[in-house]
N, C-alpha and C positions, 0 to 999 in steps of 0.2 A: 521804830517808825515803820509803818507799813509802806511797802513800795507799790501796792495795788496789784501785784502779780502773785499768783500762787503756783507753787511748784507741785505738779500732780505726778504721783508715782516717782518721786525723785530717785528711788533706788532702782527703777527699771524692772519690768516683769518679763519673764520668758514666755513666749507663746507656747501653748500646750502642743506636744508632738502628736503625730498620728498614732492612735492606739495600735498595739501589736496585733490585735485580732483583725483589724482592717487590712494590715499587710498580709496576714495569713489568708484572709478571704481573697484578696487580689491575686496572691500566688496560686491559690486553688483554682481560680477562674482561668488564669493564664495556662496552668497545667492542663485543665480540661480542654481548653481551646487547642492546645498543641496535640493532645491525644486525639481529639476529634478530627483535626486536620490530617493526622497520620492515618486514621481509619479511612477518611474520605480518599486520601491519596492511594491507599491500598485497594479500595474498591474500584477506583477509576482505572488503576493499572490492570486489575483483574478483568474489567469489562473490555479494555482496549486489547488485551492479549486474547480474549475470547473472540473478539471481532477479527483479529489478525489470523487466528487459527481457522475461523470460518472462511475468511477471504482466501487463504492459501489452499484450503480444501476445494474451493470453487475454482481457483486457478488450475489446480492439478486435474480436477475433473474435466474442465474445458480442454486442457492439453491432451488428456487421454482420449476424449471423444474425437477431436480433430485428427490426432495421430492414428487412431483406429480406422477412421474414414479414409485417410491417405493410404494406409496399408491395404484396406479393402479394394481401393481403386487402382492399386498398383498391380502389374507394371504398366498397364495402359496409360495411366495418368501421366507418367514421366517418359513415355516412349514416343519418339518422333515417328515411329513406324505405325502407330495406331491411327486409324481413320480420324480425321479432324472432328467429325461429329461425335465420335466416341470420347475423344479427349475433352471436348466442350461439355458434354454431359457429366463426365466425371469431375471436371473442374467445378462445375456448378454444384455438384453434390457436396464437395468439400467446402465450398463457400457457404452453402446453406447450413452446414453443420456448424461452421464458425459463427455465422449470424445467429444461430439458435442458442449460443452460449452467452451472447452479449447481455441479455436482460438480467440473467442471474448474477453475472459478475458486476454489472452496474448496481444492482441492488446491494450486494456486499460492500461495494465502494461507498454507497450512500450511508449504509449502516455504520461503517467505520467513521465516516466524516461526522456523523451525528452523535458519536460517543461523548457523553458529557464529561467535561474536564473543567475544574475551577480555573479562573483566569490567572491566579498566582502559581499554579502548578505548571510552570513553564516547560520543564523537561517532558512532561507527559503531553503537553500541547504540541511540542516539537515532534515527538514521536508519532502522534496522530497525523500531523501534517505530512511527515515523511512517508508513513505507510499509505496514506491516501494517494500521494504522488506515485508510489509504486503501483498501486492498483490502477491509477489513471493510465500509466504507461502500458500495463498489460491489457487494459481495455482498448486502448488505441490500437495496439497491435492486432487484437482479435477483430476489431472493426476493419482494419486494413486488409486482413486475410479474407474477410467476408466480401470484400469488394474487388480484390486483386490477389490471385493465388500466389503470385511471385513474392508477396510479402511474407509468405510462410517460410521462405528459405533465406530471409535476410534478417540478421540480428540488428535491431534498431540501436543506434548509438545511445549510450548512457543507460541502457536497461540494467546492466549488471551493477553500475554505480548506484542507481536508485534503489535496487534491492539491498545493497550493502549499507546505504545510508539509512534505510528503514530499519535494518537489523541493528545497526549501531545505536540509533536513537531509541529504539525500544529497550535495548540492553541498558543504556544509560538511565532511562526513566524507571524501569521496572526491575532491573537486576539481570545480569548475564545468565545466572542459573535458571531463572524463570523464563527466559526468552530463547534459550539455545535450541529448543525444539520447534519453535514457531515458524521460522522462515527457512528451515532447512529442506522441507519436502518438495517445494515447487521452485525450481530455478527458472532463469529467463532464457534457456536454450531454445534452439530451433528444433523442429521435428527431424529426427534422424533419418538418414537415407542409407541405402545399402552402399557398402564400400565400392568406390569406383563409379557410382552412378550419379550423374549430375541431374538436377531437376529440369524438367521441361517447363519453361515459363515464357513470359512475353512482356511486352511493354518497355518503357524507357529504362527500367531497372534490370532488364534481363542480363546485360553484360556484367554489371556489378554483382549480380547474384550467381554468376558462373553457370548460366543456363546452357543446356545442350543445344547446339545449333540445329535448326531444321530447315529443310528445303523451302517449305511454304509456311507462311505465318499462320497462326491460329485464327479461327473465325472471330469476327468482331464481337460476338456475344461471349467469348471465353473469358474476357476480363471484367465483365459487368456483374 
């Protein structure tokens, strides 16, 4: 007697599996993506290291120019016995030299900040951020010197730490062997003075800078 129902595929059929060649194709695609990402990461690291080398060369050049100008202007620049007008002119000379280096350092800073890095390459993005912060600190100090000569003899807080943070981040992202020579040339130190000679400076930061006391203050134009 028929029950009115039919059993279809009573034995059950297994669904066909994914062909081997499809798995091989997917594996090849993933491999290519990984290789391509590695190449992109390497190119990004090379570009960022190049920007860092260029930035440090500009930092070192600016330091040398300002230091040479200070040496040229000495000893009158730091002598309380020099006429006030002479000191003012020499201070203005050093400030102009510092101001003249701002544009090139800002350009290097902007170039480093625009170095392309893919969003998922987080170590390289952190390295870029750290290095740009280091250049921002150096730029701020150069701008401060261009406005007030006493800033030349004051080590800004955190400057050494920012340099070390940039060095560490670059090493972590691009490898210590490739970065060991990048940030070693230009440090955050102040311009050196002769032993036993304290700087002549002025303004609210004079005492903290260890400035030599003078009988009469500098002219109002000396700090502008």
